[in-house]
DRENTORKOL-3810 file (N, C-alpha, C; in nm, 4 decimals):
REM DRENTORKOL-3810
@n.u->11.0287; n.v->8.2518; n.w->10.8381; ca.u->11.1062; ca.v->8.3667; ca.w->10.8790; c.u->11.0980; c.v->8.4777; c.w->10.7749
@n.u->11.1005; n.v->8.4420; n.w->10.6452; ca.u->11.0911; ca.v->8.5424; ca.w->10.5403; c.u->10.9573; c.v->8.6152; c.w->10.5453
@n.u->10.8512; n.v->8.5423; n.w->10.5760; ca.u->10.7187; ca.v->8.6033; ca.w->10.5815; c.u->10.7090; c.v->8.7050; c.w->10.6944
@n.u->10.7738; n.v->8.6771; n.w->10.8060; ca.u->10.7709; ca.v->8.7697; ca.w->10.9198; c.u->10.8449; c.v->8.8989; c.w->10.8849
@n.u->10.9618; n.v->8.8855; n.w->10.8251; ca.u->11.0398; ca.v->9.0041; ca.w->10.7874; c.u->10.9654; c.v->9.0853; c.w->10.6817
@n.u->10.9133; n.v->9.0174; n.w->10.5805; ca.u->10.8416; ca.v->9.0868; ca.w->10.4736; c.u->10.7157; c.v->9.1539; c.w->10.5278
@n.u->10.6449; n.v->9.0861; n.w->10.6174; ca.u->10.5256; ca.v->9.1439; ca.w->10.6783; c.u->10.5579; c.v->9.2689; c.w->10.7581
@n.u->10.6679; n.v->9.2650; n.w->10.8331; ca.u->10.7081; ca.v->9.3818; ca.w->10.9116; c.u->10.7465; c.v->9.4985; c.w->10.8210
@n.u->10.8137; n.v->9.4701; n.w->10.7115; ca.u->10.8506; ca.v->9.5758; ca.w->10.6162; c.u->10.7255; c.v->9.6373; c.w->10.5536
@n.u->10.6303; n.v->9.5531; n.w->10.5147; ca.u->10.5064; ca.v->9.6053; ca.w->10.4564; c.u->10.4286; c.v->9.6892; c.w->10.5559
@n.u->10.4262; n.v->9.6479; n.w->10.6814; ca.u->10.3579; ca.v->9.7268; ca.w->10.7839; c.u->10.4262; c.v->9.8617; c.w->10.8001
@n.u->10.5594; n.v->9.8630; n.w->10.7970; ca.u->10.6321; ca.v->9.9898; ca.w->10.8073; c.u->10.5992; c.v->10.0835; c.w->10.6929
@n.u->10.6012; n.v->10.0319; n.w->10.5699; ca.u->10.5666; ca.v->10.1154; ca.w->10.4551; c.u->10.4201; c.v->10.1593; c.w->10.4610
@n.u->10.3331; n.v->10.0726; n.w->10.5082; ca.u->10.1922; ca.v->10.1087; ca.w->10.5222; c.u->10.1721; c.v->10.2217; c.w->10.6217
@n.u->10.2423; n.v->10.2140; n.w->10.7334; ca.u->10.2329; ca.v->10.3212; ca.w->10.8327; c.u->10.2852; c.v->10.4531; c.w->10.7781
@n.u->10.3933; n.v->10.4468; n.w->10.7002; ca.u->10.4457; ca.v->10.5679; ca.w->10.6376; c.u->10.3430; c.v->10.6268; c.w->10.5412
@n.u->10.2796; n.v->10.5415; n.w->10.4607; ca.u->10.1798; ca.v->10.5898; ca.w->10.3656; c.u->10.0589; c.v->10.6518; c.w->10.4330
@n.u->10.0082; n.v->10.5865; n.w->10.5366; ca.u->9.8894; ca.v->10.6378; ca.w->10.6047; c.u->9.9209; c.v->10.7681; c.w->10.6779
@n.u->10.0267; n.v->10.7693; n.w->10.7565; ca.u->10.0575; ca.v->10.8907; ca.w->10.8317; c.u->10.1046; c.v->11.0033; c.w->10.7408
@n.u->10.1796; n.v->10.9696; n.w->10.6363; ca.u->10.2248; ca.v->11.0726; ca.w->10.5432; c.u->10.1100; c.v->11.1361; c.w->10.4671
@n.u->10.0125; n.v->11.0556; n.w->10.4266; ca.u->9.8956; ca.v->11.1102; ca.w->10.3594; c.u->9.8058; c.v->11.1887; c.w->10.4532
@n.u->9.7909; n.v->11.1382; n.w->10.5745; ca.u->9.7046; ca.v->11.2052; ca.w->10.6718; c.u->9.7627; c.v->11.3386; c.w->10.7163
@n.u->9.8913; n.v->11.3420; n.w->10.7454; ca.u->9.9563; ca.v->11.4637; ca.w->10.7941; c.u->10.0152; c.v->11.5485; c.w->10.6813
@n.u->9.9974; n.v->11.5062; n.w->10.5562; ca.u->10.0429; ca.v->11.5802; ca.w->10.4380; c.u->10.1929; c.v->11.6097; c.w->10.4440
@n.u->10.2724; n.v->11.5049; n.w->10.4641; ca.u->10.4173; ca.v->11.5201; ca.w->10.4681; c.u->10.4660; c.v->11.5667; c.w->10.3326
@n.u->10.5401; n.v->11.6767; n.w->10.3319; ca.u->10.5850; ca.v->11.7369; ca.w->10.2059; c.u->10.6783; c.v->11.6453; c.w->10.1276
@n.u->10.7648; n.v->11.5691; n.w->10.1946; ca.u->10.8577; ca.v->11.4828; ca.w->10.1209; c.u->10.7848; c.v->11.3672; c.w->10.0537
@n.u->10.6622; n.v->11.3373; n.w->10.0975; ca.u->10.5849; ca.v->11.2306; ca.w->10.0349; c.u->10.4900; c.v->11.2856; c.w->9.9287
@n.u->10.4327; n.v->11.4003; n.w->9.9540; ca.u->10.3332; ca.v->11.4555; ca.w->9.8628; c.u->10.3854; c.v->11.5744; c.w->9.7826
@n.u->10.5154; n.v->11.5948; n.w->9.7814; ca.u->10.5776; ca.v->11.7063; ca.w->9.7086; c.u->10.5576; c.v->11.6896; c.w->9.5579
@n.u->10.5201; n.v->11.7948; n.w->9.4871; ca.u->10.4982; ca.v->11.7833; ca.w->9.3425; c.u->10.6223; c.v->11.7432; c.w->9.2628
@n.u->10.7408; n.v->11.7710; n.w->9.3118; ca.u->10.8606; ca.v->11.7354; ca.w->9.2353; c.u->10.8825; c.v->11.5847; c.w->9.2302
@n.u->10.8297; n.v->11.5118; n.w->9.3265; ca.u->10.8497; ca.v->11.3674; ca.w->9.3299; c.u->10.7430; c.v->11.2913; c.w->9.2531
@n.u->10.6204; n.v->11.3365; n.w->9.2610; ca.u->10.5095; ca.v->11.2626; ca.w->9.1991; c.u->10.4127; c.v->11.3589; c.w->9.1300
@n.u->10.4653; n.v->11.4405; n.w->9.0435; ca.u->10.3827; ca.v->11.5417; ca.w->8.9776; c.u->10.2680; c.v->11.4799; c.w->8.8986
@n.u->10.2888; n.v->11.3619; n.w->8.8404; ca.u->10.1822; ca.v->11.3004; ca.w->8.7610; c.u->10.0622; c.v->11.2626; c.w->8.8478
@n.u->10.0860; n.v->11.2171; n.w->8.9717; ca.u->9.9750; ca.v->11.1867; ca.w->9.0622; c.u->9.8972; c.v->11.3133; c.w->9.0970
@n.u->9.9683; n.v->11.4194; n.w->9.1288; ca.u->9.9018; ca.v->11.5413; ca.w->9.1698; c.u->9.8246; c.v->11.6016; c.w->9.0529
@n.u->9.8813; n.v->11.5955; n.w->8.9345; ca.u->9.8121; ca.v->11.6500; ca.w->8.8172; c.u->9.6881; c.v->11.5674; c.w->8.7855
@n.u->9.6954; n.v->11.4355; n.w->8.7992; ca.u->9.5822; ca.v->11.3498; ca.w->8.7652; c.u->9.4746; c.v->11.3479; c.w->8.8742
@n.u->9.5171; n.v->11.3437; n.w->8.9993; ca.u->9.4222; ca.v->11.3269; ca.w->9.1094; c.u->9.3957; c.v->11.4541; c.w->9.1885
@n.u->9.4829; n.v->11.5511; n.w->9.1772; ca.u->9.4741; ca.v->11.6698; ca.w->9.2612; c.u->9.5415; c.v->11.6430; c.w->9.3951
@n.u->9.5701; n.v->11.7464; n.w->9.4711; ca.u->9.6401; ca.v->11.7268; ca.w->9.5985; c.u->9.5629; c.v->11.6413; c.w->9.6979
@n.u->9.4329; n.v->11.6625; n.w->9.7075; ca.u->9.3531; ca.v->11.5831; ca.w->9.8012; c.u->9.3426; c.v->11.4386; c.w->9.7551
@n.u->9.3256; n.v->11.4176; n.w->9.6266; ca.u->9.3206; ca.v->11.2818; ca.w->9.5729; c.u->9.4501; c.v->11.2070; c.w->9.5918
@n.u->9.5620; n.v->11.2783; n.w->9.5819; ca.u->9.6921; ca.v->11.2157; ca.w->9.6042; c.u->9.7056; c.v->11.1711; c.w->9.7491
@n.u->9.6632; n.v->11.2554; n.w->9.8417; ca.u->9.6684; ca.v->11.2181; ca.w->9.9830; c.u->9.5795; c.v->11.0968; c.w->10.0098
@n.u->9.4608; n.v->11.0949; n.w->9.9520; ca.u->9.3702; ca.v->10.9807; ca.w->9.9698; c.u->9.4315; c.v->10.8556; c.w->9.9100
@n.u->9.4973; n.v->10.8679; n.w->9.7945; ca.u->9.5632; ca.v->10.7540; ca.w->9.7328; c.u->9.6681; c.v->10.6950; c.w->9.8262
@n.u->9.7511; n.v->10.7803; n.w->9.8853; ca.u->9.8544; ca.v->10.7303; ca.w->9.9755; c.u->9.7950; c.v->10.6668; c.w->10.1005
@n.u->9.6858; n.v->10.7207; n.w->10.1509; ca.u->9.6208; ca.v->10.6621; ca.w->10.2680; c.u->9.5640; c.v->10.5249; c.w->10.2342
@n.u->9.4972; n.v->10.5133; n.w->10.1212; ca.u->9.4390; ca.v->10.3842; ca.w->10.0801; c.u->9.5501; c.v->10.2826; c.w->10.0523
@n.u->9.6561; n.v->10.3253; n.w->9.9848; ca.u->9.7689; ca.v->10.2358; ca.w->9.9594; c.u->9.8322; c.v->10.1908; c.w->10.0907
@n.u->9.8457; n.v->10.2818; n.w->10.1860; ca.u->9.9018; ca.v->10.2467; ca.w->10.3159; c.u->9.8152; c.v->10.1464; c.w->10.3902
@n.u->9.6837; n.v->10.1643; n.w->10.3846; ca.u->9.5933; ca.v->10.0687; ca.w->10.4497; c.u->9.6045; c.v->9.9318; c.w->10.3841
@n.u->9.6149; n.v->9.9290; n.w->10.2515; ca.u->9.6325; ca.v->9.8020; ca.w->10.1809; c.u->9.7620; c.v->9.7333; c.w->10.2237
@n.u->9.8724; n.v->9.8087; n.w->10.2286; ca.u->9.9997; ca.v->9.7504; ca.w->10.2687; c.u->9.9959; c.v->9.7027; c.w->10.4131
@n.u->9.9282; n.v->9.7756; n.w->10.5003; ca.u->9.9119; ca.v->9.7296; ca.w->10.6384; c.u->9.8377; c.v->9.5966; c.w->10.6432
@n.u->9.7308; n.v->9.5855; n.w->10.5657; ca.u->9.6532; ca.v->9.4609; ca.w->10.5638; c.u->9.7337; c.v->9.3431; c.w->10.5123
@n.u->9.8085; n.v->9.3635; n.w->10.4057; ca.u->9.8908; ca.v->9.2550; ca.w->10.3513; c.u->10.0018; c.v->9.2184; c.w->10.4496
@n.u->10.0617; n.v->9.3195; n.w->10.5135; ca.u->10.1655; ca.v->9.2928; ca.w->10.6126; c.u->10.1130; c.v->9.2139; c.w->10.7307
@n.u->9.9948; n.v->9.2482; n.w->10.7781; ca.u->9.9337; ca.v->9.1740; ca.w->10.8885; c.u->9.9008; c.v->9.0323; c.w->10.8455
@n.u->9.8559; n.v->9.0149; n.w->10.7222; ca.u->9.8266; ca.v->8.8813; ca.w->10.6715; c.u->9.9530; c.v->8.7955; c.w->10.6672
@n.u->10.0670; n.v->8.8536; n.w->10.6298; ca.u->10.1932; ca.v->8.7800; ca.w->10.6318; c.u->10.2320; c.v->8.7426; c.w->10.7745
@n.u->10.2137; n.v->8.8349; n.w->10.8684; ca.u->10.2503; ca.v->8.8057; ca.w->11.0068; c.u->10.1603; c.v->8.6994; c.w->11.0691
@n.u->10.0326; n.v->8.6976; n.w->11.0327; ca.u->9.9391; ca.v->8.5986; ca.w->11.0861; c.u->9.9513; c.v->8.4619; c.w->11.0191
@n.u->10.0227; n.v->8.4562; n.w->10.9098; ca.u->10.0380; ca.v->8.3303; ca.w->10.8382; c.u->9.9320; c.v->8.3057; c.w->10.7334
@n.u->9.8436; n.v->8.4012; n.w->10.7109; ca.u->9.7415; ca.v->8.3852; ca.w->10.6079; c.u->9.8037; c.v->8.3887; c.w->10.4689
@n.u->9.9142; n.v->8.4613; n.w->10.4536; ca.u->9.9910; ca.v->8.4637; ca.w->10.3296; c.u->10.1329; c.v->8.4172; c.w->10.3602
@n.u->10.1933; n.v->8.3490; n.w->10.2649; ca.u->10.3307; ca.v->8.3055; ca.w->10.2840; c.u->10.3979; c.v->8.2893; c.w->10.1478
@n.u->10.5282; n.v->8.2817; n.w->10.1507; ca.u->10.6051; ca.v->8.2594; ca.w->10.0279; c.u->10.6054; c.v->8.1106; c.w->9.9957
@n.u->10.6144; n.v->8.0800; n.w->9.8679; ca.u->10.6262; ca.v->7.9406; ca.w->9.8270; c.u->10.4919; c.v->7.8749; c.w->9.8051
@n.u->10.4971; n.v->7.7455; n.w->9.7806; ca.u->10.3774; ca.v->7.6670; ca.w->9.7526; c.u->10.3022; c.v->7.6282; c.w->9.8780
@n.u->10.2699; n.v->7.5007; n.w->9.8888; ca.u->10.1959; ca.v->7.4511; ca.w->10.0026; c.u->10.2831; c.v->7.4445; c.w->10.1286
@n.u->10.2182; n.v->7.4017; n.w->10.2356; ca.u->10.2908; ca.v->7.3961; ca.w->10.3636; c.u->10.3566; c.v->7.2637; c.w->10.3851
END
């Protein structure tokens, strides 16, 4: 049950990252929140970072939902 909830949360955050980076949501890519990312990567690099991070979180979330990843030791 924990894996399902955690997987769903990761998928939600992944979707926020991908759509926020793709559509350039100001509350996600605003310089006041993450100025160090924008200074280091530039605005386009920051958007790409959020998209890649979102895709990673989506993949991990799907892996939790499919049972490929789980909490704890063996089954």
